[in-house]
C-alpha positions in Angstrom: -7.9 31.6 8.8 -4.3 30.5 8.2 -4.0 27.1 6.5 -1.3 24.6 7.5 1.1 23.8 4.6 2.0 20.1 4.5 4.0 17.8 2.2 4.5 14.2 1.4 7.8 13.1 0.1 8.8 9.9 -1.7 12.4 9.0 -2.4 12.7 6.5 -5.2 16.2 5.7 -6.3 17.7 8.9 -7.5 14.3 10.6 -7.9 12.5 12.6 -5.2 8.8 13.3 -5.4 7.5 16.2 -3.3 3.8 16.8 -3.1 2.9 20.0 -1.2 -0.7 20.7 -0.2 -2.7 22.7 2.3 -4.8 21.3 5.1 -8.3 20.6 3.6 -6.9 19.9 0.1 -6.3 16.2 0.6 -8.7 15.3 -2.2 -6.8 17.3 -4.7 -3.6 15.7 -3.5 -5.1 12.2 -4.2 -6.1 13.4 -7.7 -2.5 14.6 -8.2 -1.1 11.2 -7.1 -3.5 9.5 -9.7 -2.4 11.9 -12.4 1.3 11.3 -11.6 0.8 7.5 -11.6 -0.9 7.8 -15.1 2.0 9.9 -16.4 4.3 7.6 -18.5 7.0 10.3 -18.5 8.0 9.5 -14.9 8.8 6.4 -12.9 6.1 7.2 -10.4 3.8 4.2 -10.4 0.6 3.0 -8.8 2.6 1.4 -5.9 4.1 4.8 -5.2 0.7 6.4 -5.2 -0.6 3.8 -2.8 2.4 4.3 -0.4 1.8 8.0 -0.4 -1.9 7.8 0.0 -1.4 5.4 2.9 1.0 7.9 4.5 -1.7 10.6 4.0 -4.3 8.4 5.7 -2.0 7.7 8.7 -1.4 11.5 9.0 -5.2 12.2 8.9 -5.9 9.5 11.5 -3.3 11.0 13.8 -4.8 14.4 13.4 -8.3 13.2 14.1 -7.0 11.4 17.3 -5.4 14.7 18.5 -8.6 16.6 17.8 -10.8 14.0 19.5 -8.6 13.3 22.6 -6.7 16.5 23.3 -9.2 17.8 25.8 -10.3 14.4 27.1 -9.2 13.8 30.7 -7.1 10.6 31.1 -9.5 8.5 33.2 -7.2 5.5 33.2 -4.4 7.2 35.1 -5.0 6.5 38.8 -5.0 9.5 41.1 -1.9 10.2 43.3 -2.8 9.4 46.9 -0.6 10.7 49.6 0.2 8.3 52.4 -1.0 9.3 55.8 2.4 8.1 57.3 4.3 10.9 55.5 5.2 13.8 57.7 
């Protein structure tokens, strides 16, 4: 099974933080965000970790919606009815 490679990017001033991960490794990504926020050698702080974890959550919600609703028929779209007057 091939895994999807993903990344989260944060631009902060002149710094750019890129976190690459594979689908299914979101827990490890969150741990990496915590470790980076705890690292006093960088300007990456808890607010930055919160921003990226929020972006991750939005991404996961979008994926879940696609999985849940891709094969569901759209019952709210009215059917097209042809007029009897058309010839």
